[in-house]
C-alpha positions as MATLAB code, in Angstrom:
seq = 'MSRTVIGILAGMGPRTTSPFLEAVLDRCRQGYGATWDEDYPDIVIYSLPAPFRPDRPIDAAGMQAALKRGAAALARAGAHVVAVPCNVAHLYFPAICEGAGVEVLHIVEETLKRLPATPDGATAVLATRALAESRLYHDTLAQRGLVLVSNPALQDRIDALILAFKAEGASPATVAQWHALESWLQGLGATDAILACTDLAFCAAHQLEGGLQVFDSAAILADATVAEFCCREGIAPHNTRLMPK';
ca = [
     -12.968   16.813   18.381;
     -13.708   13.915   15.615;
     -15.771   10.981   16.765;
     -14.300    8.622   14.191;
     -11.351    7.098   15.020;
      -8.925    5.437   12.345;
      -6.900    2.386   13.017;
      -3.901    1.799   10.956;
      -2.335   -1.730   11.425;
       0.981   -1.312   10.184;
       4.575   -2.324   10.923;
       4.712   -5.104    8.123;
       7.599   -4.027    7.237;
       8.503   -1.816   10.441;
       9.941    1.257    7.994;
       6.748    1.662    6.619;
       4.839    2.494    9.380;
       5.651    6.298   10.139;
       5.647    7.012    6.236;
       2.236    5.869    6.112;
       1.158    7.740    9.100;
       2.542   10.664    7.281;
       0.895   10.538    4.158;
      -2.570   10.006    5.880;
      -1.466   13.197    7.838;
      -0.467   15.238    4.321;
      -3.762   13.833    3.052;
      -5.908   15.568    5.816;
      -4.111   18.898    5.227;
      -3.839   18.499    1.225;
      -7.678   17.100    1.148;
      -9.972   19.126    3.543;
      -7.428   21.876    5.020;
      -6.665   20.650    8.420;
      -4.534   23.299   10.169;
      -4.871   22.803   13.970;
      -4.274   19.905   16.027;
      -8.365   19.176   16.334;
      -8.468   19.408   12.986;
      -6.910   15.739   12.475;
      -8.451   12.381   13.024;
      -7.771   10.240   16.009;
      -5.852    7.433   14.984;
      -4.650    4.599   16.870;
      -1.641    2.578   15.597;
      -0.536   -1.315   16.042;
       3.108   -1.758   14.616;
       2.317   -5.500   14.078;
       5.458   -7.808   13.641;
       3.970  -10.329   11.451;
       5.587  -13.544   10.686;
       6.413  -12.677    7.061;
      10.313  -12.490    5.213;
      10.008  -11.797    1.568;
      12.440  -14.774    1.211;
      10.559  -17.479    2.634;
       7.077  -19.220    2.169;
       4.313  -17.814    4.334;
       3.609  -19.447    7.527;
      -0.340  -18.952    6.602;
      -1.270  -19.875   10.209;
       0.757  -17.454   11.968;
       0.204  -14.636    9.497;
      -3.610  -15.094   10.163;
      -3.255  -15.354   13.924;
      -1.284  -12.549   13.836;
      -2.894  -10.394   12.011;
      -6.597  -11.216   14.024;
      -4.585  -10.326   16.946;
      -3.438   -6.667   15.557;
      -6.941   -6.004   14.218;
      -8.912   -6.926   17.564;
      -6.323   -4.678   19.398;
      -7.484   -2.033   17.116;
     -10.921   -2.223   17.787;
     -10.132   -2.364   21.374;
      -8.447    0.296   21.254;
     -12.158    2.383   19.538;
     -11.164    2.043   15.840;
     -14.167    2.507   13.393;
     -12.202    2.035   10.290;
      -8.907    0.040    9.760;
      -6.265    0.555    7.010;
      -3.524   -1.853    6.792;
      -0.615   -0.675    4.636;
       0.765   -4.319    3.467;
      -0.376   -6.001    0.155;
       0.369   -9.508    1.405;
      -1.486   -8.791    4.512;
      -4.648   -8.790    2.214;
      -3.898  -12.481    1.499;
      -5.758  -12.888    4.937;
      -8.531   -9.994    4.723;
     -11.132  -11.824    6.006;
      -8.897  -12.995    9.131;
      -8.593   -9.189    9.341;
     -11.832   -8.386    9.192;
     -12.669  -11.344   11.314;
     -10.384   -9.470   14.092;
     -11.393   -6.097   13.547;
     -15.055   -6.549   13.850;
     -15.456   -3.076   11.867;
     -14.773   -1.958    8.410;
     -11.276   -2.751    6.924;
     -10.376   -1.104    3.557;
      -8.846   -3.009    0.936;
      -5.501   -1.865   -0.628;
      -5.759   -3.695   -3.908;
      -9.317   -2.568   -4.243;
      -8.374    0.737   -3.647;
      -5.093    0.543   -6.278;
      -6.893   -1.187   -9.083;
      -9.949    1.740   -8.951;
      -6.832    4.515   -9.685;
      -5.058    2.747  -12.678;
      -5.884    3.775  -16.285;
      -8.190    1.570  -18.261;
      -6.022    1.630  -21.210;
      -2.160    2.481  -20.689;
      -0.069    3.290  -22.909;
       2.245    0.170  -22.756;
       2.924   -2.767  -20.719;
       2.011   -2.517  -16.662;
       4.574   -3.895  -14.417;
       3.586   -5.016  -11.164;
       6.301   -4.748   -8.325;
       5.121   -6.893   -5.140;
       6.815   -9.535   -2.968;
       7.006  -13.064   -4.215;
       4.468  -14.545   -2.418;
       1.942  -11.605   -3.179;
       2.962  -11.952   -7.170;
       2.345  -15.917   -6.904;
      -0.964  -15.340   -5.686;
      -1.764  -13.392   -8.780;
      -4.195  -11.039   -6.358;
      -3.204   -8.152   -8.982;
      -2.369  -10.004  -11.840;
      -5.623  -12.102  -12.946;
      -7.861   -9.093  -12.131;
      -5.232   -6.366  -14.510;
      -5.129   -9.500  -17.309;
      -9.313   -9.732  -17.120;
      -9.228   -5.803  -17.923;
      -7.072   -6.561  -20.985;
      -3.934   -4.783  -19.511;
      -0.466   -6.311  -21.006;
       1.486   -7.010  -17.866;
       5.320   -7.193  -17.886;
       6.877  -10.889  -17.762;
       9.988  -11.691  -17.719;
      12.210  -15.012  -15.743;
      14.017  -12.167  -13.926;
      11.747   -9.614  -12.980;
      10.805  -11.404   -9.659;
      14.435  -11.791   -8.806;
      14.754   -7.988   -9.116;
      12.163   -6.801   -7.356;
      12.996   -9.382   -4.500;
      16.324   -7.855   -4.301;
      15.052   -4.476   -4.266;
      12.689   -5.194   -1.345;
      15.755   -6.670    0.563;
      17.995   -3.834   -0.040;
      15.240   -1.445    1.504;
      14.743   -3.449    4.280;
      18.615   -3.669    4.930;
      19.278    0.092    4.474;
      16.220    2.136    3.711;
      16.163    4.333    0.734;
      19.813    4.504    0.789;
      21.492    6.156   -2.412;
      22.739    2.280   -3.190;
      18.865    1.185   -2.997;
      17.846    4.141   -4.924;
      20.346    3.485   -7.947;
      19.026   -0.207   -7.345;
      15.480    1.138   -8.255;
      16.661    3.445  -11.064;
      18.206    0.394  -13.042;
      15.284   -1.692  -12.222;
      13.130    1.199  -13.556;
      15.182    1.973  -16.826;
      15.137   -2.030  -17.432;
      11.304   -2.431  -17.270;
      11.398    0.771  -19.754;
      13.371   -1.442  -22.026;
      10.818   -3.852  -21.992;
       7.843   -1.993  -23.147;
       6.522   -0.824  -19.580;
       5.115    2.451  -18.853;
       3.069    2.125  -15.839;
       4.276   -0.008  -12.514;
       2.405   -0.884   -9.398;
       3.944   -0.552   -6.029;
       2.552   -3.232   -4.939;
       4.387   -3.489   -1.838;
       4.860   -0.895    0.780;
       7.904   -1.315    1.428;
       9.060    0.024   -2.382;
       6.674    3.145   -1.617;
       9.916    5.113   -1.647;
      10.412    4.403   -5.361;
       7.660    7.279   -6.117;
       9.815    9.852   -4.546;
      12.954    8.910   -6.657;
      11.460    8.523  -10.165;
      14.074    8.886  -13.497;
      13.083   12.097  -15.408;
      10.688   10.463  -18.228;
      10.364    6.873  -15.803;
       7.520    4.914  -15.424;
       4.263    6.376  -14.142;
       3.934    4.980  -10.744;
       0.629    3.825   -8.506;
       2.192    3.925   -5.080;
      -0.645    1.272   -3.022;
       0.415    2.668   -0.195;
      -0.233    6.182   -0.943;
      -3.555    5.167   -2.648;
      -4.700    3.645    0.669;
      -3.981    6.634    2.575;
      -6.152    8.382   -0.019;
      -8.625    6.233    0.729;
      -8.386    6.047    4.456;
      -8.969   10.030    4.680;
     -11.457    9.629    2.171;
     -13.534    7.360    4.598;
     -12.781    9.753    7.323;
     -14.576   12.828    5.298;
     -17.400   10.489    4.641;
     -18.412    9.498    8.216;
     -17.720   13.239    9.239;
     -19.417   14.561    6.969;
     -16.237   16.743    5.500;
     -16.236   18.031    2.281;
     -13.058   17.588    0.834;
     -11.708   19.609   -1.755;
      -9.119   17.088   -3.286;
     -11.011   14.920   -5.939;
      -8.546   11.849   -5.025;
     -10.427   12.101   -1.818;
     -13.533   11.772   -3.491;
     -15.821    8.426   -2.444;
     -15.704    6.054   -5.812;
];
């Protein structure tokens, strides 16, 4: 039985918790051949009801307190490494690290590692308004010389898609809304899109034929989580996505 315990600080939003866990388990099977129950990591999950709504300003003090509480709960449960499948939470990364007292993977840093150095066209960052305004992704991408999609209507359309998913999940209407956004972005010259909100992870599974190249931050964090597990356990993964970088 493994000695490395993975902690997942999730619940932001609640519908993203089980898909992220499934993604981690899938990477274990695909990445190093986990088959039997004992082949999988020990995982503890804290579904955190953080005080965040995409249509309101962030209560920074409340968010930091909640994140520290959730991270501390994972530490008490024995987690050795923590993954937080929520991009906005990483605006308060120091608070998470302080609460956990163990290694915490950074979803933005892991996602940026996977982006091409020279995409064929413009890159769209699909994030909550708070994250977009923080420029947590945008400034780093601009420093790399990438061309970013900029349009006055972009954030309103992203906000509407996130709210639709929170209300209905990946319903036919929500998927149709994503397809309309994808086509619109291509019309603006976008060839790549970063799903910088885990509520938008469903978009990667519902793309138009010939659509955007999508980089799903939740899926990338799942790769990084299993890669870290393999590294700590001395397991040689056979999937290059799980190789440490």
